[in-house]
C-alpha positions in Angstrom: -19.4 12.7 25.0 -23.0 12.3 23.6 -23.6 8.9 22.1 -23.5 10.2 18.4 -20.2 11.6 19.1 -18.9 8.5 20.8 -20.2 6.3 17.9 -18.5 8.6 15.2 -15.2 8.6 17.1 -15.4 4.8 17.3 -16.2 4.5 13.7 -13.4 7.0 12.6 -10.9 5.2 14.9 -11.8 1.8 13.3 -11.5 3.4 9.7 -8.1 4.9 10.5 -6.8 1.6 11.9 -7.9 -0.3 8.9 -6.1 2.3 6.6 -3.0 2.1 8.8 -2.9 -1.7 8.6 -3.7 -1.8 4.8 -0.9 0.6 4.1 2.0 -1.0 6.1 3.3 -3.0 3.2 3.4 0.2 1.0 6.3 1.8 2.9 9.4 -0.1 2.0 13.0 0.8 2.2 14.9 2.4 -0.7 17.0 -0.8 -1.1 13.7 -2.9 -1.5 12.4 -0.4 -4.0 15.8 -0.4 -6.0 15.7 -4.2 -5.9 12.1 -4.3 -7.2 12.8 -1.8 -9.9 15.9 -3.8 -10.9 14.0 -7.0 -11.1 11.2 -5.2 -13.3 13.6 -4.0 -15.7 15.4 -7.4 -15.9 11.9 -9.0 -16.8 11.2 -6.4 -19.4 14.6 -6.8 -21.0 14.5 -10.7 -21.0 10.7 -11.1 -22.0 10.0 -7.7 -23.9 7.5 -4.8 -23.1 4.4 -5.9 -21.4 0.9 -5.4 -23.2 -2.6 -5.7 -22.1 -3.9 -7.3 -25.3 
């Protein structure tokens, strides 16, 4: 491989590894998603609808 191709491959590999590590916590089970949704609705019921202002 020429130097520029090797450099690009290395850069692309590092980028993809970073994306993989950053998105690991996004993939959760359906049970965790359901529990999170349940907690969110419980907070909204108890304290009211959220607002930005």
